[in-house]
N, C-alpha and C positions, 0 to 999 in steps of 0.2 A: 537726309533720307530717313523717313519713319521706318523702323524695323518691321512694324506691323504690315505696312504696305509691301515691303520686300518679301515677307513671308507669304502674303497673298499672291504675289507675283510667282514665287517658286511653286506654290500649290497649283496654279493654272499651268505653268510650264510642265509640271509632273503629270497632271491629269490629262492635258490636251484639250479640255473644254472648260468654259466658265461654269457650266451646269455641274459638272462632276466636282470641280474644285469648290464651288459653293456648298455642295452637300458635304464634302470632306471638312470644310471649315465651319459648318453650322451657321451659315449666313445666306441671305437672299442673293440671287444672281445679280439683280440691278445694283445692290450695294457693293458687290464685288467688282462689277464693271466700273462703277464710279471710282472706287479706290485705285484700280489699275490706271484709269485715266489720269488721276492726280499724280500717280507715280511717273507716267509718261510725260506729263507736263513738267515735272521736276527735272527729269533727265533730258528733256528737249527732243525726244524722238519716239517713234512708235516702237513698241516692244513685241507686239503681236499682229499678225495678219488675221483678221476675223473673217470666217466664211462658213459655208455649209459643213465643211469637214471638221470644224472646230476652231481652235486658236493655235496657229502655227507661229513659232518664234521667228522674228526677224533676225538679221545679222546682229543688230545691237542687243536684241533679246537673248540670243545665244551667249553673247559675251557676259551680259549681266547674270544669266543663269549660272555660268561657270564661276564668276567672281562672287556672286551673291551667296551661293551655298557656303563658301568658305566664311564669309562675313557672318552669316547666321549661325554656323557652327561655332565660330570663335565667340560670338556674343553669348550663346547658350553655355558654352564651356566656362566663360568668365563668371557668369552667374552661379554656376554650380560650384566652382572652386571658392568663390567668395562665401557662399553659404556654408560649405564644409569648413572653411577657415574660422567661421564664427562658432563652430561647435567645440565643446571640450574634447580633449583626447589627442591622439597622435596627429601630427601635421601632415605626414606623407602616407599615401596609400600605394603600396607596391604590390604588383600582381605577377603571377606566373601561372602556367598551366600545371596540372597535377603532376606531370612527368618531371617537372623542374622544381618541385616543392622543396627538395632538400637544399638545392642551391639558393632558392629564395629565402629559406629560413636562415641559412648561414650568413647571407649578405645582410639581412635585416638585423640579425642579432649583433653582428660585428659593427654595423653602422650605429646601432643604438648604444653600444658600449662607449662610443667616441663622441656622439653628438646629441644635442637637445635642440629642438623638440624631437621626439622620437618618431620612428616610422612604424607602420603596421603592415604585416604581410597578409595577402589574401589570394586564394586560388580563383582563377577566372577560366571560364569556358573559352576555348580558342576562337570560336566564331565571333565573340563579342569583345575580346580582349583589346584589340586595337581601337575599336569604337569607344570603349571606356576611356582610353587615353585622349581621344579626340574630343569627347563630350565633357571631360573634366571629372568624371566619376572615379578615375584613378590618376595618379601623378606620374608613376614610373612603371614600366613593365619589363619583364624578361620574355623576349619573343624569339622564336627560331625562324630563320629565313627558310622559305619565302613567307612574307606577310604583306598585307595591304599597307604600304607606307605613306598613303595620301595624308598630308597634314602632319606628318610625324618626322622627327629626327631620331637618329640611332647611331650607336657605335658598337662594333663587335667587341665582345669581352672573352669569348672562348670558342674554339673549334673542336668538335668531338667527332670521333670516328663513328660511322654507321655500320651496323651488323645486320645480317639476315636472320629472320625467324622462319623456321621450317617445321612442318609437322614431323613428329618423331618417326613416322613411317616413310618419309620422303626419301627417295634414292640418294640424295646428297646430304642427308642428315648426319652421317658419320664423319663428314670432312670438317677439318678445322678452318679451311679457307676455300672459297669458290670465287668464280668470276661472274660478274653481272650477266654476261652473255649466256651463262648456263641456265638462267631462270627466265629466258625469253619464252613468251607464250603462257606463263603462269598467271593465275588469278591473284589479285591484290585486293585487300580490304579498301573500301572507299569511305573517305570522311565526308560527311554531309556538308553542303555549302562550300566545298572547295573551289578555289579558282583554278584556272588551267595550269598556272605555275605551280600551285600546291599539289595538284594531281600528279604533274610530271615529277615533282620531287619525291612524293611518297611511292610512286611506282618505279623509281630509278630510271626514268627516261629523260631527265633534265640534261644530262651530258650527251647521251647517245640514244636515238630512238630505238626502242624494242617493241615487239608485239607483246601485248598483255591482255588479260581478260578481266572484266569487272567482277569482283568478288562481292561479299555481303557489305551492306552499309554499316558503319560503326560510329559510335559517339565518344568513346573514351578508350584508354589503353587496355582496360580489362576486356572489352569487347573485341579489340584488335587482336590481342593475344588468344582470345577464345576462338576466333575465326580460324587462326593458324592451327591451333590444337585440334580442332575438328576436321582439319584437312580441306577446309574450304578456300584457303588462300595461303600464300607466303607473304612476307612483309619485310620492310627495312625500317629500323629504328635507331636512334642514337644510342651508343653503348652505355651512356650514363642513365638511360631510361630503364635499363634492365632490372635494377633492384626494385622498381616500382610496379613491375609486371608480374602476373601469375604465369609462371613458365613451366608448370607441370605438363608434360607431354609435348614440350616445344624444344627443338634443337636450335642452337645458336652457332653461327659461323661468320668469320670475318669475310669481307667482300672486297675484291679489286674492281676497279672500273666504276666505282660508285662515288658520288659527291659526298663530302662530309656534312655535318650539321653545324651551322653557325648560330651561336647564342648571342643575341644583341640586347643591350640595355636601350630602351626606347622611351621617348617622352614626346609631348605635343610640341610641334614646331613653334607655337605661339607662347609657350610657357616662359615666364621670366623670373620664376621663383628661385631664390638663392638656395633654398632647401633641395629643390630638384637638381640643380647644378652640382651641389655638394654630394648628393647620393650617386649621381652619375660618375663623378670623379672617383668616389669610393668603389663603385663597381669595377671601373676600369683599373684601378690600382690593385684591387683584390683579385681581379681575374675570375670572378664568380666562382 
């Protein structure tokens, strides 16, 4: 199968019409239609039902779309990894979010003391961190559950307690420990592009459902803590994240009835690099 034809097929499947897909691909509609016909001849069955409403996937088309996306991602990731391998410098790129940069640096430094070729640490925005592993832009990541695990393998390396962040003027701010139920109905900061599972985790509703109100949108830990300080929300964060946050005007309390934060070492399921396997073992033995 020609990967170019597969990518044409995936474009039509995503757009729903040959016209829109041709515009996206920068080619004419007749040329795209011919390419799809060639692909259908190769697989021996129709992939689309063509009609006034556009191009609808057949049962075979649905299956190829599911399988084909993985093939395309794997091929692109392989090319990216090969291109990076041909460059001078560290062999492994290891990423973490800003809140875990201390753990990231300790792991990479201790790994580089024992192994060659070296690894390099990089901070990644959480919405794209998993995608960088899938596309080959990064080799290993430190991610906190929940995350989009599609096409990835992972192992837990550490479990951290989560604590509550409260405005200094909050009625519960003077307590050392509170229960999750005591914050029912409160507003919580919202991370952009969060999945339903991520939203449940950050609002503390992943174990038991509680009422909560949407607070301001935030993009990083500083904005998260700032929303709490201004009295716009309360929040839950891993206790290990506290040194990275501006906590002036913010009270911290332990919480019962709240799930912990699991830190995982994560890599692409298709990765076969011995260096990746070696770094994963190092993270497991070190415990991050």
